[in-house]
C-alpha positions in Angstrom: 22.1 -74.1 16.3 21.8 -71.4 13.4 21.6 -74.2 10.9 18.7 -75.8 12.7 16.9 -72.5 13.1 17.2 -71.9 9.6 15.6 -75.3 8.7 12.8 -74.8 11.2 12.2 -71.3 9.7 12.2 -72.6 6.0 9.4 -75.4 7.3 7.2 -72.5 8.4 4.1 -72.0 6.2 4.4 -68.9 3.8 2.4 -65.9 4.6 -0.9 -65.5 2.5 0.8 -62.3 0.6 3.6 -64.7 -0.7 1.2 -67.5 -1.7 -0.5 -64.8 -3.7 2.7 -63.6 -5.3 3.8 -67.1 -6.1 0.4 -68.0 -8.0 0.4 -64.9 -9.9 4.1 -65.3 -11.1 3.5 -69.0 -12.0 0.3 -68.2 -13.7 2.0 -65.7 -15.9 4.7 -68.1 -16.8 2.4 -71.0 -17.5 -0.5 -69.0 -19.2 1.4 -66.0 -20.7 2.4 -67.7 -23.6 -1.4 -67.8 -24.7 -1.7 -64.0 -24.0 1.3 -62.8 -25.4 2.1 -62.3 -29.2 5.5 -60.9 -28.3 8.1 -63.1 -26.8 10.2 -60.4 -25.4 7.1 -59.0 -23.6 6.3 -62.5 -22.1 9.8 -62.7 -20.7 9.8 -59.4 -19.3 6.4 -60.1 -17.3 7.8 -63.3 -16.2 10.8 -61.6 -14.8 9.0 -59.1 -12.9 6.3 -61.2 -11.4 8.1 -64.5 -11.0 11.8 -64.5 -10.8 12.6 -61.3 -9.1 10.1 -62.3 -6.1 11.5 -65.8 -6.3 15.0 -64.4 -5.8 13.8 -62.4 -2.6 12.0 -65.2 -1.2 15.1 -67.4 -1.7 17.1 -65.1 0.1 14.6 -64.6 3.0 14.3 -68.4 3.5 18.2 -68.6 3.5 18.3 -70.8 0.2 15.8 -73.2 1.7 18.8 -75.8 1.9 16.5 -78.8 2.7 15.1 -78.6 -1.0 18.8 -78.9 -2.3 20.0 -81.3 0.3 17.7 -84.1 -0.8 19.0 -86.8 -3.4 16.8 -85.3 -6.3 18.0 -81.6 -5.5 21.6 -82.6 -5.1 21.6 -84.1 -8.5 19.9 -81.1 -10.0 22.5 -78.9 -8.6 25.4 -80.9 -10.1 23.5 -81.2 -13.5 23.3 -77.5 -13.6 26.9 -77.1 -12.6 27.8 -79.4 -15.4 25.8 -77.1 -17.8 27.8 -74.3 -16.7 31.1 -76.0 -16.8 30.4 -77.3 -20.5 29.4 -73.8 -21.2 32.5 -72.5 -19.9 35.1 -74.7 -21.2 33.8 -76.7 -24.2 34.7 -74.8 -27.4 31.7 -76.2 -28.9 29.4 -74.2 -26.6 27.1 -71.6 -28.3 27.4 -69.0 -25.4 29.7 -68.2 -22.8 29.9 -68.4 -19.0 27.5 -65.6 -18.3 24.7 -67.0 -20.4 24.8 -70.4 -18.9 24.9 -69.0 -15.4 21.8 -66.9 -16.1 19.9 -69.9 -17.5 20.8 -72.0 -14.7 19.9 -69.3 -12.0 16.4 -69.1 -13.7 15.7 -72.7 -13.6 16.8 -73.0 -9.9 14.3 -70.2 -9.2 11.5 -71.5 -11.0 12.0 -75.0 -9.6 12.3 -73.3 -6.2 9.1 -71.3 -6.8 7.0 -74.5 -7.8 8.5 -76.5 -4.9 7.6 -73.8 -2.4 3.9 -73.5 -3.6 3.6 -77.3 -3.7 3.7 -77.2 0.1 0.5 -75.2 0.2 -1.9 -77.7 -1.3 -4.7 -75.3 -1.3 -3.0 -72.5 -3.1 -1.6 -75.0 -5.6 -4.7 -76.3 -6.6 -6.0 -72.9 -7.1 -3.2 -72.1 -9.5 -3.8 -75.4 -11.5 -7.7 -74.4 -11.8 -6.8 -70.9 -13.3 -4.2 -72.3 -15.6 -6.3 -75.3 -16.8 -9.3 -73.2 -17.4 -7.4 -70.6 -19.2 -5.9 -73.2 -21.6 -9.4 -74.6 -22.1 -10.8 -71.4 -23.2 -8.2 -70.7 -25.6 -8.2 -74.4 -26.8 -11.9 -74.1 -27.5 -11.5 -70.5 -29.1 -8.8 -72.0 -31.5 -11.3 -74.7 -32.5 -13.8 -72.2 -33.1 -11.9 -69.8 -34.8 -10.1 -72.4 -37.2 -12.9 -74.7 -38.2 -15.9 -72.1 -37.6 -14.8 -68.7 -38.5 -12.0 -69.6 -41.1 -13.9 -72.6 -42.3 -10.9 -74.9 -42.4 -11.5 -78.4 -43.2 -12.0 -81.1 -40.5 -10.4 -83.8 -42.7 -7.4 -85.9 -41.5 -4.2 -84.0 -41.3 -5.6 -81.2 -43.4 -4.8 -78.9 -40.6 -2.4 -79.1 -37.7 -3.2 -76.6 -34.9 -0.5 -74.6 -33.4 -1.9 -71.1 -33.0 -5.2 -69.2 -32.4 -4.8 -67.5 -35.7 -6.0 -64.2 -34.3 -3.9 -61.3 -33.1 -0.7 -63.3 -32.6 -2.6 -65.0 -29.5 -1.7 -68.4 -28.5 0.8 -69.0 -31.1 3.1 -71.8 -30.2 4.9 -72.2 -33.7 4.6 -75.7 -33.9 2.1 -78.2 -33.7 4.2 -80.8 -31.8 5.0 -78.2 -29.3 1.4 -77.0 -29.1 0.2 -80.6 -28.7 2.6 -81.2 -25.7 1.8 -78.0 -24.1 -2.1 -78.2 -24.0 -1.5 -82.1 -23.1 0.1 -81.0 -19.8 -3.1 -79.0 -19.1 -5.4 -82.2 -20.0 -3.3 -84.2 -17.3 -3.9 -81.5 -14.8 -7.6 -81.2 -15.4 -7.8 -85.1 -15.2 -6.4 -84.7 -11.7 -8.8 -82.0 -10.8 -11.7 -84.1 -12.1 -10.8 -87.3 -10.3 -8.8 -86.0 -7.3 -11.2 -83.4 -6.1 -14.6 -83.4 -4.3 -16.8 -81.5 -7.2 -20.2 -80.4 -7.4 -22.3 -81.4 -10.5 -21.9 -78.0 -12.2 -18.0 -78.1 -11.7 -17.8 -81.6 -13.1 -19.7 -80.3 -16.1 -17.4 -77.5 -16.5 -14.3 -79.6 -16.3 -15.9 -82.2 -18.8 -16.4 -79.3 -21.3 -12.7 -78.1 -20.7 -11.5 -81.4 -21.2 -13.2 -81.9 -24.5 -11.6 -78.5 -25.8 -8.1 -79.6 -24.6 -8.2 -83.2 -26.0 -9.6 -82.0 -29.4 -7.0 -79.4 -29.6 -4.2 -82.1 -28.9 -6.0 -84.4 -31.3 -5.9 -81.7 -34.2 -2.2 -81.2 -33.9 -1.8 -84.7 -35.2 1.3 -85.0 -33.1 1.6 -88.7 -32.1 4.3 -87.8 -29.4 1.6 -85.4 -27.9 -1.1 -88.1 -28.2 1.2 -90.8 -26.4 2.4 -88.5 -23.8 -1.0 -87.0 -22.9 -2.4 -90.7 -22.8 0.6 -92.0 -20.6 0.1 -89.0 -18.1 -3.7 -89.1 -18.2 -3.9 -93.0 -17.5 -1.4 -92.7 -14.8 -3.4 -90.2 -13.1 -6.5 -92.4 -13.2 -4.3 -95.5 -11.8 -3.1 -93.4 -9.1 -6.2 -91.9 -7.9 -8.7 -95.3 -7.8 -12.2 -94.1 -7.4 -15.4 -94.5 -9.2 -14.9 -91.4 -11.3 -11.3 -92.7 -12.5 -12.7 -96.2 -13.2 -15.6 -94.6 -15.2 -13.3 -92.9 -17.2 -11.1 -96.0 -17.8 -14.1 -97.7 -19.1 -15.2 -94.9 -21.4 -11.6 -94.6 -22.7 -11.4 -98.5 -23.4 -15.0 -98.3 -24.9 -14.0 -95.3 -27.2 -10.8 -97.4 -28.4 -12.7 -100.4 -29.2 -15.4 -98.4 -31.1 -13.0 -96.0 -33.0 -10.4 -98.8 -34.0 -12.6 -100.1 -36.9 -14.0 -96.5 -37.7 -10.5 -95.0 -38.0 -8.5 -98.0 -39.3 -7.4 -96.2 -42.5 -5.8 -93.4 -40.2 -4.2 -95.8 -38.0 -2.7 -97.6 -41.0 -1.7 -94.3 -42.3 0.4 -93.3 -39.1 1.9 -96.7 -39.0 3.2 -96.1 -42.5 4.4 -93.0 -41.5 6.7 -94.4 -38.7 8.8 -92.1 -36.9 8.6 -89.4 -39.7 12.3 -89.4 -40.7 13.8 -89.6 -37.4 15.6 -93.0 -38.0 18.1 -91.2 -40.3 18.5 -88.2 -37.6 19.2 -90.9 -34.9 21.7 -92.7 -37.3 23.5 -89.5 -37.9 23.8 -89.2 -34.3 25.1 -92.5 -33.8 27.8 -92.0 -36.5 29.1 -89.0 -34.7 29.1 -90.8 -31.3 32.8 -91.4 -31.0 33.3 -87.6 -31.3 31.1 -86.5 -28.3 30.2 -89.4 -26.0 32.4 -88.4 -23.3 32.6 -84.7 -23.0 29.9 -83.7 -25.3 30.1 -81.3 -28.4 29.3 -78.1 -26.3 26.0 -76.7 -24.5 23.4 -75.6 -26.9 25.5 -77.2 -29.9 23.3 -77.8 -33.1 23.4 -81.4 -34.3 23.3 -80.5 -38.1 21.5 -83.1 -40.5 20.1 -82.8 -44.1 18.2 -85.7 -45.6 19.3 -86.8 -48.9 17.8 -84.9 -52.0 16.3 -82.5 -49.8 17.0 -78.8 -48.8 15.4 -79.4 -45.2 18.1 -79.1 -42.5 17.7 -80.4 -39.0 19.5 -78.9 -35.9 18.8 -81.3 -33.3 18.5 -85.0 -32.6 14.7 -85.1 -32.3 15.1 -86.9 -28.9 16.1 -84.9 -25.9 17.8 -88.0 -24.4 20.2 -88.0 -27.6 20.4 -84.3 -27.7 21.5 -83.9 -24.2 24.2 -86.6 -24.7 25.4 -84.8 -27.7 25.8 -81.6 -26.0 26.7 -82.5 -22.4 28.4 -86.1 -22.9 28.0 -89.1 -20.8 28.3 -87.0 -17.5 25.4 -84.8 -18.6 23.1 -87.5 -19.7 23.8 -89.6 -16.7 23.1 -86.9 -14.2 19.7 -86.2 -16.3 18.7 -89.8 -16.1 19.7 -90.2 -12.3 17.5 -87.0 -11.8 14.6 -88.6 -13.3 15.0 -91.8 -11.4 15.4 -90.0 -8.2 12.1 -88.0 -8.7 10.4 -91.1 -9.8 11.6 -92.9 -6.5 10.7 -89.9 -4.5 7.3 -89.4 -6.3 6.5 -92.9 -5.3 7.7 -92.7 -1.8 5.6 -89.7 -1.5 2.6 -90.9 -3.4 0.0 -90.7 -0.4 0.2 -87.1 -1.1 -2.2 -86.0 -4.2 0.3 -83.5 -5.3 3.0 -86.3 -5.6 0.8 -88.3 -7.7 0.2 -85.3 -10.1 4.1 -84.9 -10.3 4.6 -88.4 -11.1 2.0 -88.3 -14.0 3.5 -85.0 -15.4 6.9 -86.5 -15.1 6.0 -89.8 -17.0 4.3 -87.4 -19.6 7.5 -85.6 -20.1 9.6 -88.7 -20.1 7.5 -90.2 -23.1 7.5 -86.8 -24.7 11.4 -86.4 -24.4 11.8 -89.8 -26.6 11.0 -88.1 -29.9 10.4 -84.7 -29.2 11.6 -81.8 -26.9 14.9 -80.4 -28.3 16.0 -78.3 -25.5 15.4 -77.6 -21.7 18.5 -75.5 -20.9 17.4 -72.4 -22.7 15.1 -69.4 -22.4 11.6 -69.5 -21.3 9.5 -71.8 -23.5 6.6 -74.2 -23.3 9.1 -76.9 -22.5 9.7 -75.4 -18.9 6.1 -76.3 -18.3 6.6 -79.7 -19.8 10.1 -80.6 -17.8 10.7 -78.1 -15.0 7.3 -77.9 -13.8 7.0 -81.5 -12.5 10.7 -81.4 -11.4 9.4 -78.4 -9.0 6.3 -80.5 -7.8 8.4 -83.6 -6.9 11.0 -81.7 -5.1 8.5 -79.8 -3.3 6.5 -82.6 -1.8 7.6 -84.1 1.5 8.1 -88.0 2.6 5.3 -89.0 5.1 7.8 -88.4 8.2 8.8 -84.9 7.2 5.5 -83.8 6.2 4.2 -84.9 9.8 7.2 -83.2 11.6 6.6 -79.9 9.8 2.8 -80.0 10.2 3.5 -80.5 14.1 5.7 -77.3 14.1 2.9 -75.1 12.4 
């Protein structure tokens, strides 16, 4: 009886005050990277406005067991438990038990927060509008400042955007990371455009915002970001079949046909670059396979590699799938793949819900990005949390049709 009452309580809608707290906390976490020039200040803000309230809410809702009792939730808990075990007992791990317990706890709280807010679609959409518009403002600001104020050349690969360049704001350190980070907001904006009823002026604002985000992603010259953004955006258009999505698909196809001959030399250059040195890095991973395939080299362990006749040293596999296998062995990568597959299945089952379709598109975005980029997800706050753990939270939060109807009838 006590357990059933707990489940009924967890199904109740959150009070408006709690929704405001969750929206503010996630806004700070997702957009704070743009406002802060100091990583420690950003982390402190996230702890105070996101993780502390999330911990209180989790306790109040008695751990919200039905989030973790579903298949993806159980797999996620098992994966995080394996991370802790590897960190505690594998001698190659870079930190001790306390560190990995902290990382796991933060990930659980973050996923729980996203999942809780997902069940309140109106509040969640408000959050998406806020973070997308802020990202678009910073994207346009960066474009104007870099190419207008600093007068940097608009030539192919002459500049790879990764920072605003003023006051330490919107400094994401690496153009690949920056491209994927802004690409997430481009996918979310696509959903807002095709999945919401909009007035003409609202459509105009979103089109202007999209142009800024896509231009920023383009000028990072990160092919991983390009492909990920394209995959996530196209999937959104396919999952929301309407006149707006069909129009965008038509415009996109036309742009590809027109741009192919105009930018053919650039396309050939990208083809010659290939995977940009990743082949020898992946070959180095394969050469060491026998030593780590079963139990892994240790949580957070670096995969060292240095190109011949070069002083450049690489510390990871340049593929999250390979890196996770290297650190956590066959159990770790197996649980991670199972988590992705279970989330894809749940998203497809719940695809009647708009936010489930958004979660699917973002997860596909992340899965494409993780093939050749994303070096770690079990670590401190970073843009990769928005890339990976945000869609995980969305898909854990959406409810299968029968469960959603039962919960609605109780409210």
